[in-house]
C-alpha positions in Angstrom: -18.0 -15.0 6.3 -17.6 -16.6 2.9 -14.6 -16.2 0.7 -16.6 -14.1 -1.6 -17.7 -11.7 1.1 -14.2 -11.4 2.4 -12.8 -10.7 -1.1 -15.4 -8.0 -1.7 -14.7 -6.4 1.7 -10.9 -6.3 0.9 -11.5 -4.8 -2.5 -13.9 -2.3 -1.0 -11.4 -1.3 1.6 -8.7 -0.8 -1.0 -11.0 1.5 -3.0 -11.9 3.5 0.1 -8.3 3.8 1.1 -7.5 5.3 -2.3 -10.3 7.8 -2.0 -9.5 8.8 1.6 -5.8 9.1 0.8 -6.3 11.1 -2.3 -4.2 14.1 -1.6 -3.2 16.9 -4.0 0.3 18.4 -4.2 -0.1 22.0 -5.2 2.8 24.0 -6.7 2.4 27.8 -6.1 3.7 30.5 -8.3 6.6 32.7 -7.2 8.8 35.4 -8.8 12.1 33.8 -8.0 12.5 30.6 -10.1 12.8 30.2 -13.9 10.7 27.9 -16.0 13.6 25.7 -16.6 14.3 25.4 -12.9 10.7 24.5 -12.0 10.5 22.1 -15.0 13.7 20.4 -13.9 12.5 20.1 -10.3 9.2 18.5 -11.4 11.1 16.0 -13.5 13.6 15.2 -10.8 11.2 15.1 -7.7 7.8 14.2 -9.1 9.1 12.1 -12.0 7.1 14.1 -14.6 7.9 13.8 -18.2 9.3 17.0 -19.8 5.9 17.9 -21.4 3.9 17.4 -18.3 6.5 19.4 -16.2 6.4 22.2 -18.8 2.5 22.3 -18.7 2.5 22.4 -14.9 5.0 25.3 -14.9 2.9 27.3 -17.4 -0.3 26.7 -15.5 1.3 27.6 -12.2 2.6 30.8 -13.8 -0.6 31.9 -15.4 -3.1 30.5 -12.7 -1.1 31.0 -9.6 -1.0 27.3 -8.7 -1.3 23.9 -10.2 -1.9 20.4 -9.0 1.3 18.5 -9.8 0.5 15.1 -8.3 -2.3 13.3 -6.6 -2.0 10.3 -4.4 -1.5 8.8 -0.9 0.2 11.0 1.7 3.1 8.5 1.9 3.9 9.3 -1.7 2.9 13.0 -1.8 4.8 14.1 1.4 8.4 13.2 0.1 7.6 15.0 -3.1 6.6 18.1 -1.1 9.7 18.0 0.9 11.9 17.6 -2.2 10.3 20.5 -3.9 10.5 22.5 -0.7 14.3 21.8 -0.4 14.7 23.2 -4.0 13.0 26.4 -2.7 9.7 26.0 -4.4 6.5 26.8 -2.5 4.2 23.7 -2.4 1.3 22.6 -0.2 -0.8 19.5 0.2 -4.6 19.7 0.2 
């Protein structure tokens, strides 16, 4: 196998890995937490900026759920656990 072929296969594998491991962290609406609490949790756990966190909180409130983060399971799972510890309802799809 030539260096070109090997490089191409490595790049292709990285792209496939990103596609296969593209998981979505969904935040679900509840009647217990305030907007400020949810916004703070998204900033703290998911590293959202304040505007992004606020938008996610409003989308969740009005639509019932919102994808708050996409990525590899190794990144998404700890965020799910962190939001769950704060009492928020989240799932990974």
